[in-house]
C-alpha positions in Angstrom: 180.3 44.7 101.9 182.5 42.0 100.4 181.2 38.5 99.6 183.8 37.1 102.1 182.5 39.2 104.9 178.9 38.0 104.2 180.0 34.4 104.2 181.8 34.8 107.5 178.7 36.4 109.1 176.5 33.6 107.7 178.8 31.0 109.2 178.7 32.7 112.6 175.0 33.1 112.5 174.3 29.4 111.7 176.9 28.3 114.3 174.9 30.2 117.0 171.6 28.6 115.9 173.2 25.1 115.9 174.6 25.7 119.4 171.2 26.8 120.6 169.7 23.6 119.0 172.2 21.4 120.8 171.5 23.0 124.2 167.7 23.0 123.9 167.4 19.4 122.4 170.0 17.8 124.8 168.4 14.8 126.4 165.0 16.0 124.9 164.7 15.1 121.2 161.5 13.1 121.6 158.7 13.3 119.1 156.5 15.1 121.8 159.1 17.8 122.1 159.5 18.0 118.3 155.7 18.2 117.6 154.3 20.4 120.4 157.4 21.4 122.6 155.9 19.3 125.4 153.0 21.8 125.6 154.8 24.1 128.0 155.9 27.0 125.7 155.9 30.5 127.1 153.2 32.5 125.3 155.3 35.7 125.0 158.2 33.7 123.4 155.7 32.1 121.0 154.1 35.5 120.1 157.5 37.2 119.6 158.9 34.3 117.5 155.7 34.1 115.4 156.6 37.6 114.0 159.6 36.2 112.2 157.7 33.2 111.0 154.8 35.3 109.6 156.9 38.0 108.0 159.7 36.1 106.1 162.1 37.4 103.6 159.2 38.3 101.4 158.1 41.1 103.7 161.7 42.1 104.2 162.6 42.6 100.5 159.5 42.3 98.3 157.1 44.5 100.3 159.5 47.5 100.4 160.3 46.9 96.7 156.7 47.0 95.6 156.1 50.4 97.1 157.6 52.0 94.0 156.7 49.4 91.5 155.6 50.5 88.0 152.1 49.2 88.8 151.7 52.1 91.2 151.1 49.8 94.2 152.5 52.3 96.8 151.1 51.4 100.3 148.2 49.4 98.9 149.6 46.3 100.8 148.6 47.9 104.1 144.9 47.4 103.0 145.7 43.7 102.9 147.4 43.9 106.3 144.3 45.5 107.9 142.4 42.5 106.6 145.1 40.3 108.2 144.4 41.9 111.6 140.7 41.0 111.4 141.6 37.5 110.2 144.0 37.0 113.2 141.2 38.0 115.6 138.8 35.5 114.0 141.4 32.8 114.3 141.9 33.6 118.0 138.2 33.7 118.8 136.9 30.9 116.5 139.5 28.4 115.6 141.9 28.2 118.6 139.1 27.2 121.0 138.2 24.4 118.6 141.7 23.1 118.5 142.2 23.2 122.2 138.8 21.6 122.8 139.8 18.6 120.8 143.4 18.6 122.1 144.9 18.5 118.6 148.5 18.0 117.6 147.7 18.2 113.8 144.8 20.5 113.3 143.6 18.4 110.3 142.4 15.6 112.7 139.5 17.9 113.3 138.4 17.3 109.7 138.6 13.5 110.3 136.3 13.8 113.3 133.7 15.9 111.4 133.8 14.7 107.8 135.7 11.5 107.5 139.1 9.9 106.6 139.2 11.0 102.9 138.4 14.6 103.9 141.1 14.5 106.6 143.8 13.2 104.2 142.7 15.7 101.6 143.0 18.6 104.1 146.5 17.5 105.2 147.6 16.9 101.7 146.5 20.5 100.7 148.6 21.8 103.6 151.6 19.8 102.6 151.4 21.0 99.0 150.6 24.7 99.9 153.2 25.1 102.6 156.0 23.4 100.6 155.4 25.6 97.6 154.9 28.8 99.7 157.9 28.2 101.9 160.0 27.3 98.8 159.0 30.6 97.2 159.9 32.6 100.3 163.3 30.9 100.6 163.9 31.3 96.9 163.7 35.1 97.2 166.6 35.2 99.7 168.7 32.6 97.9 168.7 34.6 94.7 169.9 37.6 96.8 172.7 35.5 98.3 173.5 34.1 94.8 173.7 37.5 93.2 175.8 39.2 95.9 177.8 36.4 97.3 178.0 33.0 95.6 178.3 34.2 92.0 181.5 35.7 93.1 182.9 32.3 94.0 181.3 30.6 90.9 179.1 28.4 93.1 176.0 27.3 91.1 172.5 28.2 92.2 171.4 24.7 93.1 174.4 24.3 95.4 173.5 27.5 97.2 169.9 26.2 97.8 171.2 22.8 99.0 173.7 24.3 101.4 171.1 26.6 102.8 168.5 23.9 103.4 171.0 21.5 104.9 172.1 24.2 107.4 168.5 24.7 108.4 168.1 20.9 108.8 171.1 20.8 111.0 169.6 23.0 113.8 166.0 21.7 113.5 166.1 17.9 113.0 166.5 17.1 116.7 164.5 19.5 118.8 161.9 20.6 116.2 159.3 23.0 117.7 161.1 23.2 121.1 164.2 24.4 119.4 162.4 26.7 116.9 160.5 28.6 119.6 163.9 29.7 121.0 165.7 30.3 117.7 162.8 32.2 116.2 162.7 34.5 119.2 166.4 35.4 118.5 165.7 35.7 114.8 162.7 37.9 115.3 164.9 40.2 117.5 167.3 40.5 114.6 164.5 41.2 112.1 162.9 44.0 114.2 166.2 45.5 115.0 167.2 45.5 111.4 164.1 47.3 110.1 164.4 50.0 112.8 168.1 50.5 112.2 167.6 50.6 108.5 165.1 53.5 108.9 167.7 55.2 111.1 170.6 54.8 108.6 168.5 55.9 105.6 167.3 59.0 107.5 170.9 59.8 108.5 172.0 59.5 104.9 169.1 61.8 103.8 169.7 64.1 106.7 166.1 63.6 108.0 164.9 63.8 111.6 162.2 61.3 112.6 159.5 64.0 112.0 161.0 65.0 108.7 161.2 61.4 107.6 157.5 60.9 108.5 156.5 64.1 106.6 158.6 63.2 103.5 157.1 59.7 103.3 153.6 61.1 103.9 154.0 63.7 101.1 155.8 61.4 98.7 154.1 59.7 95.8 154.6 56.3 97.5 152.4 56.6 100.6 148.9 56.2 99.2 147.2 53.6 101.4 143.5 53.5 100.4 142.5 52.8 96.8 138.7 53.5 96.6 138.2 53.9 92.9 137.7 51.5 90.1 136.4 48.6 92.2 135.2 46.5 89.3 138.2 46.5 87.0 141.1 47.3 89.3 143.0 44.9 91.6 143.9 47.3 94.3 140.5 48.5 95.6 140.2 48.5 99.4 137.3 46.0 99.5 139.2 43.4 97.5 142.4 43.8 99.4 140.7 43.9 102.8 138.5 40.9 102.2 141.4 39.0 100.7 143.5 39.8 103.7 140.8 38.5 106.1 140.3 35.2 104.4 143.8 34.5 103.2 144.9 35.0 106.9 142.2 32.6 108.1 143.4 30.0 105.6 147.2 30.6 105.7 147.4 31.1 109.5 144.3 29.6 111.2 144.1 26.5 108.9 147.8 26.1 108.5 149.7 23.7 110.7 152.8 25.9 110.8 151.6 28.9 112.8 148.9 26.9 114.7 151.5 24.4 115.8 153.2 27.1 117.8 149.9 28.3 119.3 149.1 24.7 120.3 152.3 24.4 122.2 151.0 26.8 124.9 149.6 25.3 128.1 146.0 26.5 127.6 143.6 28.4 125.3 143.9 31.6 127.4 147.6 31.9 126.9 147.3 30.9 123.2 144.8 33.7 122.6 147.0 36.2 124.5 149.8 35.2 122.2 147.6 35.8 119.1 146.5 39.3 120.2 150.0 40.4 121.1 151.3 39.0 117.8 148.6 40.8 115.9 149.5 44.2 117.3 153.2 43.9 116.6 152.5 42.5 113.2 150.5 45.6 112.2 153.3 48.0 113.3 156.1 46.0 111.8 154.4 45.9 108.3 153.8 49.7 108.4 157.5 50.1 109.2 158.5 47.9 106.2 156.3 50.0 103.9 158.0 53.1 105.3 161.4 51.6 104.5 160.2 51.0 101.0 159.3 54.7 100.5 162.6 55.9 102.1 164.5 53.5 99.9 163.0 54.9 96.7 163.6 58.5 97.9 167.2 57.6 98.7 167.6 55.9 95.3 166.1 58.9 93.4 168.4 61.3 95.3 171.5 59.2 94.5 170.7 58.1 90.9 170.3 54.5 91.8 168.3 52.4 89.3 166.0 49.5 90.2 167.7 46.3 89.1 166.6 44.7 85.8 166.2 41.0 85.2 168.8 40.0 82.6 166.6 37.4 81.0 163.1 39.1 80.9 164.1 42.7 81.0 161.5 43.4 83.7 162.2 45.5 86.8 163.2 43.5 89.9 161.9 45.7 92.6 162.6 43.0 95.3 166.4 43.5 94.6 166.4 47.2 95.3 166.8 46.9 99.1 169.7 44.4 99.0 171.4 46.4 96.2 171.4 49.6 98.3 172.3 47.7 101.5 175.3 45.8 100.1 176.6 48.4 97.6 175.7 51.8 99.0 175.5 51.4 102.8 178.5 51.4 105.1 179.6 48.2 106.7 177.5 48.3 109.9 174.1 49.0 108.2 174.9 46.3 105.6 175.6 43.8 108.4 172.4 44.7 110.1 170.5 44.3 106.8 172.0 40.9 106.3 171.1 39.7 109.8 167.5 40.9 109.3 167.2 39.3 105.9 168.7 36.0 107.2 166.5 36.0 110.3 163.3 36.7 108.4 163.9 33.9 105.9 165.2 31.2 108.1 162.6 31.8 110.9 160.0 31.1 108.2 161.7 28.1 106.6 162.7 26.3 109.8 159.2 26.6 111.2 157.6 25.4 107.9 159.9 22.3 107.7 158.9 21.4 111.3 155.2 21.8 110.5 155.4 19.8 107.3 157.2 17.0 109.2 154.7 17.1 112.0 151.7 17.0 109.7 153.1 14.1 107.7 154.1 12.1 110.8 150.7 12.6 112.5 148.3 12.6 109.5 149.9 9.9 107.4 152.2 7.9 109.7 149.9 8.1 112.7 152.8 8.6 115.1 150.5 10.0 117.8 148.8 6.6 118.0 152.0 4.6 118.3 154.3 3.9 121.2 157.4 6.2 121.2 160.5 4.2 120.1 163.9 5.2 118.8 162.8 3.8 115.4 160.0 6.4 115.3 162.4 9.2 116.1 164.7 8.0 113.3 161.7 7.9 110.9 160.7 11.4 111.8 164.3 12.6 111.1 164.1 11.0 107.7 160.8 12.7 106.9 162.3 16.0 108.0 165.2 15.5 105.6 162.8 14.4 102.8 160.9 17.7 103.0 164.2 19.6 102.8 164.9 17.8 99.5 161.4 18.4 98.2 161.7 22.1 98.9 165.1 22.0 97.2 163.5 20.7 94.0 160.6 23.2 94.1 163.1 26.1 94.4 165.3 24.9 91.6 162.2 24.4 89.3 160.8 27.8 90.3 164.1 29.5 89.5 163.6 28.4 85.9 160.1 29.8 85.4 159.7 32.8 87.7 159.2 36.2 86.2 157.0 37.9 88.8 157.4 39.6 92.2 157.5 36.9 94.9 155.0 38.5 97.2 152.3 38.6 94.5 153.2 35.0 93.4 152.8 33.7 97.0 149.4 35.2 97.6 148.1 34.3 94.1 149.1 30.7 94.8 147.4 30.8 98.2 144.1 31.7 96.6 144.2 28.4 94.7 145.8 26.0 97.2 144.2 27.2 100.4 140.7 27.8 99.1 139.6 24.1 99.4 141.1 24.0 102.9 139.0 27.1 103.9 135.9 25.5 102.3 136.4 22.2 104.2 136.8 23.8 107.6 133.9 26.1 107.0 131.7 23.2 106.0 132.8 21.2 109.0 132.1 24.1 111.4 128.8 25.4 110.1 127.2 22.3 108.6 127.9 19.6 111.2 124.5 17.9 110.7 125.0 17.1 107.0 127.0 13.9 106.2 129.0 13.9 103.0 130.1 11.2 100.7 133.6 11.2 102.1 135.3 9.3 99.2 134.4 12.1 96.7 136.0 14.9 98.7 139.5 14.5 97.1 138.0 15.1 93.7 136.2 18.2 94.9 139.5 19.6 96.3 141.0 19.2 92.9 138.0 20.4 90.9 137.4 23.6 92.9 140.8 25.3 92.2 140.4 24.4 88.5 137.0 26.0 88.4 138.4 29.0 90.3 141.2 29.4 87.8 138.7 29.2 84.9 136.5 31.8 86.4 139.4 34.1 87.1 140.8 33.7 83.6 137.4 34.5 82.1 136.1 37.0 84.6 136.1 39.9 82.2 133.4 38.4 80.0 131.7 36.5 82.7 131.3 39.4 85.1 131.4 42.5 82.8 135.2 43.3 83.0 135.5 42.4 86.7 139.1 41.6 87.7 139.9 39.3 90.6 142.9 39.6 93.0 143.4 38.0 96.4 139.7 37.9 97.1 139.7 35.0 94.7 140.2 32.7 97.7 136.5 33.4 98.6 135.4 32.1 95.2 137.5 29.0 95.7 136.1 28.3 99.2 132.6 29.0 98.1 132.8 26.5 95.2 134.2 23.9 97.6 131.3 24.4 100.0 128.7 24.2 97.2 130.2 21.0 95.9 130.4 19.5 99.4 126.7 20.4 99.9 125.9 18.7 96.6 127.3 15.4 97.9 125.8 15.6 101.3 122.6 14.6 103.0 121.0 15.6 106.3 121.9 13.2 109.1 118.2 12.6 110.0 117.4 11.6 106.4 120.3 9.1 106.4 119.2 7.6 109.7 115.6 7.3 108.4 116.8 5.5 105.2 118.9 3.1 107.3 115.9 2.3 109.5 
């Protein structure tokens, strides 16, 4: 598919999103609509749209690519997904009832009620940092694909590609916010799911496989190993590590993250929000299994046709996350290439637009206290400026990351999450399970900085500290545990405090 054709499709795609935004936000661009969609979202639209938000371009490209990576990862990611499923259920049963009980807009106001102002600001700041970096990494993956296959052809520099992409996302989200995104993400999720299904169909057609033959070939290939049950101590891929990491990374990155929770909180009541989470969980499980299957089929197709995995020109390392776009743009016919582009675009922008809205919401509620002020045109204008500010911040993060990245994006994101979301998991755990202990609130920001540093030190020295033990995504448990221990060290029972005051 030619670069000109890709550009034309992108222009049409964004034009549709902007038109939807104009229709949805017409006469309704208030802060209430932007933050929580006036609390009247349809649960099935939220559930369907959340698929696109949760998956992102990382799932679309990096997950299939890692199936055949030199590290022998195969279907090991599905162990992590199984942990995700348990994590989603815990979020639905434990956290959502809390959020609805307190009628929250920003979920971090719960921390203020339980622990204090400094703890509240720390939790919100952790989210702002974590989501900005995580979303920038996700968008970066797709921007480098567009750069390689489209904009390099027109000699457009990388930074300009990033800037154009973010400004287009801003154009359809700055007015309606969550109210617009619930509609646009529903459309984008449809493109994403259709893309993965049609991709499997087209690859099978090229390989002359029936559906049953495709299943058997994937099953019998060297790529389909799911459960890694050996070498627990020194290996990264053991089932227990991946499963536990999946559970707690999900609780932190979904249940304690304003982004996905903001959509749940736009439902009218807890029953509908939980129905949304259960439906989302089932579809999420199936879609990830399909993406892993796409990965196996892509490597079978590449081997049969002599296609090599792309190599990074600067580092010389394999770029497995570029295999899918390479095959789609240079070896597929026009129709499957178009379908791939639509799916990739949908997966990426459904994640980024949602993240920008959540970042804006968190900052406006947690730091500007807009929920406690009378609605005025000036506040709406301020919210739009904040929204633009986070676009520019994400732009800077992507440009910087482009200079230093030499790893697969999917592993980078989850590795980063173990450090940034660990203190958040620790804060919420403490607030829920130790409500009768009062902490020295002003010390909490220091704990939230110290805990990731200690976690990094433990991970870097784990081989001699724990007899060659190697950490992977379960490292988030260490981070959360350290946060809780440090919080307990600066706390006292409420009864003792009352007695001393008397």
